[in-house]
Each structure stands twice: as C-alpha cells, then as structure tokens.
C-alpha positions, 0 to 999 in steps of 0.5 A: 192269123197265118204267121205274121199275116192277118187274113180277113174274109170279107166275103161273108158279109153283104157289104164286104170290106165296108161291112160294120161287122167286118170293121168290128172284126178288125177292131177285135184283132187290133185290140189284141195287137194293142194289148201286145204292144202294151205288154211290150212297154211293160217288158221294156220298163221292167228291163230298165228297172231291173238293171240296177238290181242285177248290179245289186245281186252281184254286190250281195255275192261279194258281201256288200250292200250296194243300195242305200235305204232310200234307193231301196224304197224308191225301187220298191215303189217303182216295182209296185207301181208297175205290178199295179199297172200289169195286174189291176190297170188292165182295161186294154187287156181284160176288156168288158167290151166283149161281154156284149159282143161275144161273137167278136171275142174269139177274134180278140182271144185269137190275137192274144194267143198269137202274141202270147200276151197271157204268158208274157204277163205271167212272166212279167209277174214272175220277174217282178217277184224275183226283183222284189225278193232282191230288194227284200234281202237288201232291205233286211240286211240294211235293217240288221246293220242299223239295229246292230249299230244301235246295239253297239251304241247302247253298249258303249253308253252302258260302259261309259256309265259304268266307268263313271259309276266306278270313279264316283264309288271309289272317289277318284278325282279327275280334275283338270290337268296341272298346268306346267309353267315354263320360266325360261322360254328362250332356253327351251327354244335354244335346246330344241334347235340344238337337238334338231341340228344334232339330228341333221 
C-alpha cells in the first residue's frame, strides 16, 4: 500500500490478474478495508450517542441532573450494546479465515495497520468508558436524591406520629370546628358593601 493507493503485483502468478491467489490477495486487502468501514460506522454511532452526554456533563457542571432515570437506563443499554458489537461481535475484524490461509494474513494485517483499525477500536473503548462514567455519576446522583426524599418522608411520618401521640397522651380534644350561625345575612351583606364603598 502506498499512500491512498493499493498496488498489487500480479506478475508473480502464472495467470496474472486472473490467478486465484491474486484474487485471494485482493480479498485480504478488501477485508481489511471492510473492517475499517465497520469501525467508521461504530465511530459515527458513538458520536451520535455521546452528544446528549455532552449536554449532561455541562448540566452537572452547574449542579443540575440533566437526564431522567429512564433516559439513563436507555443510554446505558445503548452503550453496552455498542461495546458488545465492538469487542465481541467482531467476525469481520478478528476472522478465523486466515488461520488456514496464513500466507494471506500479512496482506490483511497490512490493511488493518494502514487504516489504524486496532488503534481506532482502542480509542472507541476509551470513549465508551468515559461515557459510561458520566452515566454512572448521573445515576448515583439520582439514587442519592431518591434516597434523600424517602428519608425525609420517613421523618415527616415520624413527626406526625409523635404529634398525635402527644395529643393522645395529654388528652387534647381536636373535635370538629364550631359552626358560626349568622342570623341576619342581609345586615352582613350590607355592612360588607358599605365597607367596600368606603375603600373606594
């Protein structure tokens, strides 16, 4: 490989361009190129997933929790799925085909090295670690706030229980309020109208 060009020497084979070995060499190089394209797709997916997390980190910097618990769980699942694809579902990159075709593996490895596939995968994993760390911080803060609310609810219930226990102990009577009966409603309405006119 020279720059952005792939140079193949078919003069080493009797059938030249149509040789089966030459075809396998082209396959090995194209396999490496396909692996690079796959990594590029993962990079684009991570960029899309990481954009909301950038806003989340800005929200944390001013003391706000920018994501709801459901969103945190969804983002975590998405990142775990992407990490699974990068590290476990990698038949395109870590192929067993070259175990039986060891003479072709150098061409495949050459293409991987040219497109920096291994380094890009390593960078993707590092970025996934960073995104997972942000989600963990947000989730921990949400858990802490939820536990704090539950603690305050328990405290309020205890205070109410103590209040009624004191009332019961000292025998206070908290019956219904006394009803006030108004005998002359017209007189009351007239006095209210008079007061309103004075205010004007």
